[in-house]
N, C-alpha and C positions, 0 to 999 in steps of 0.2 A: 519677564521682569527686568527692569533696568536697574543696575547695581554700578553706580558710578563711584560711590565710595570705595569699592574694591580696586577699580582702575587707578584711582588716585593714590591708595595705598600701596599699589605695586610701583608706581611712580616714584613716592616717597623712599622705598627700597631699592629704587635702581640705580645703577652706575652708568645710564646712558648718557651720551653726548647729545644735547638739544641745542641746536642753533635758534636764535630768535632775533627778529628785526625790532629792536628797542632802542630808544634814546638812552644816554648816560644814566639820568635820574631814575627812570621806570627799570632799568636794568640792574642798578645798584639796589633798589628796593626789592626785587625779585630774588637776586643772591642773598640779601640779608635775611629774607624769610625762609628761604631754603636753608641756610645755615641754622636758623633758629629751630627748624624742624630735624636737624641732624640729617639732612638729606646729603648724598654722595653724587648725585647725578651732575653733571657738569655742563654749565650753560656757556654757550658761546656766542658772542655779539655780532651781528651784521647790519651794515647799513646799507648793501647792495643786495636786491633779491636776485640778481643772476647769481652771484657769489654763493649765496645761501643755498639756492636750488642745484648749483652745481656741486657743492659740498654734500648735499643731501644724496645726489644721484651716485656720487663716487665713493661713498660710504665714510667720508671724513666726519660727519655727524650722522647719528642714528634717526634724529627725527628733526622736524623744523617747526617752528611756530612763526606766523606772520608778523604777529606784533602790531607796530604801527607803520608798517611799510606800505606803499600804494598797492591796493587790491589789483587793478589792472595790469600793473607790471609783474607783480608777483604770479598772478594767475596765469599770466602769458608765459612767463618763464618755465612754470611747470608744464604748460602744453608744449612748449617747445622741446624742453630737457628730457621729459618722459612720454614724448609722442603721444599725447592725449588730444583726441577731438574735442572733449569737452570736460571742464572740471565739474566734477558733482561734489557738493557739500552738503553734509548734514549736520545741523546744530543740537548740542546736548544741553537742555535747559532744565531749570526747576522752575514752578510757578510760586507765587509768593506764600503757598501753604507747604512748601518743599516736595511737591509732586513732580519726580522726574519725567521728562518724555523728550522725544527726538522730533526736530522740526525740519522738513524739506519741501520745496526747494527755498533757499535764503538768499541766493544771488540774484539781483534784479535782471538778469539776463539768462537765468536758468528756468526750466519747467514751464516753457512757453507753450507747449502742446502736450497732448495726453501721452503720446510716445515717450518723449523725454521725461515726463513725471514717473511713468512706469519703469523705465532705465533708473531713475533715482531711486525708487522704492527698492526694486530689486537689488541694486547695489548696496544700498543701505542694509538690506536684510542679511545680504552675504557678508558684508564687512563685520557687522557685530555679532554675526554667529559664532566669531571665533571666541567672542566673551562669554558665550553660552546663553545669549539673550534671545529669547523667542518673542516676538514683538507683534502685537495686535495693532492693525492699522487703521487710522481714521482718516478718510478722504473728505476734504472741504470743498464747497462750491460757493458761489457768489450770492445765493439766496436760499431760501426755505423751498420746499417741494411746491408750496401753493404760490409762489412768486414767479412762478414759469412764464406768465404772460405778461409780466411786467415790462420786459424788455429783451431784445434778441440776445443781448450778451449774457444776460442771468440764465435764459433758457439753455444756450449753448454750455454755460459753465455746468449748469444741473445734468446735463445730459453726458458731458464729460466724466463728471464725478461718479455718475452710473456706471459707465462703460468701464471706468478704470477699476472700480469694485469687481465689477463680473471678470475681468481679465485676471485680477488677483485670486479670486476665487476658484478660477480654472486651474490654479496652481496650488490649490488646496490650501491658500494661505488665509489667515483670519483678517476680513476686512469689512467696514462698515461705511456708509455714506453717511456722515454727519451734516450735511449740507452747510449752512453758514455757522452752525453753532459751535463755534469753537470752543465754549466753555464744556459741552459735552465731549468733544474729541480729546481735550486734554485730560478730564476726569476719568475717561473711560477706556482710552487707548495709550499706546506707547510711543507710535509713530505717527504724526500728524503731516498730513500731506496739504500745503495750501494750494489755492487755485492756479498760481503762478508766482514766479520769483518775487515780484515786486509786493504782492499780498505776503508773502513768506517773509519778507524783510521787514515789511512794517509790524507784523505780528512779533518777529523777534524784538524789534526795538520799543514795542509797547510793553511786553513783558519783562523786558530787561532794564530798560532805561527809565520807564516811566510806572511799571506795576509791582516793581521792588523784586523781581524773579531773578534768578542766578543763571549766568551763561558760563558754560565750561569751556567752550570752544566748538568749531565746527570742522570735523576730520573729513578730509577729502576721501570718498569711499570707493573711487574707481582707480586707485594705484596701490601698489603692494608697499612701498615707501610710506611712512607715517608723516603726515603734513595736517598741521592743525591751523585753519584759518581763525582770526579773530576780527572783532571790531575795533578800529582804530579809536574808537571813543572810550574804550575801557581804560580804567586807571590802575588796575590791579591784574597781573598776568601770572599770577602763582597758578591757577587752576589750569589754564591752557598747557604749561609748561609741565605740570604733574600728568595731566591728561596724555600728553604726547609720550612722556618717559613710560606711562603706564601701558599705552597702546603698544609700544615696542616690546615689552615684555609679555603681552598677549600674543602678539604675531610671532614672537620666538617660539612659543610652544612650552609646555610644562616642564621639559628637562632644562630649558634654558632661562626658565624665569629665575629671578633673585627672592 
């Protein structure tokens, strides 16, 4: 079960130091809203991805939120400073009815093959296990089962979806192949796996920017430090900031939580 509210509540009661890449107006708005909720966490402003990621690595800040800074530059800095071969992000969303779920991959250059999607799923399950989330996985493909003969691309995607589910079930994980039925995947599962990063990015934008869903942020799930990615198109960054602070508390463990 996904309990986003608990993590946000932990964030509100946290005294963590969160670095965020926001212009002056959006930063002032975030600080005002935090003050209205009597939050004690400290928000530090950065306009240079290198300096923010360096501060995260060196413990000057406890967590970081990309904000409106360049995705390519910021993720490149994460790879360099944290020695990552790839940056794995999983978005936390709610649909228009308030149903929470996770979505991965969401980066246009992520999840390009079966193995990379498998790594994303396993890293996501491991990352959120610290919050006590036991996630059911829904794997998507580019067509229904009966569409297999319509194109080679659809047939390959369906085959990959079936293989991914089989691999996950071998590890005794709960997984179903929902083909192209996103509506079933969101309704019945906790973690939705898109056919590739481009599809995932489009799903994210359709749900959040068009469909009225809520986007809390996309934590990087293959690093120990807390980094929450965000879309530059957002106008309110309260949720990602609180999410980042709450994840710091989760990672610190029961004895250190505030």
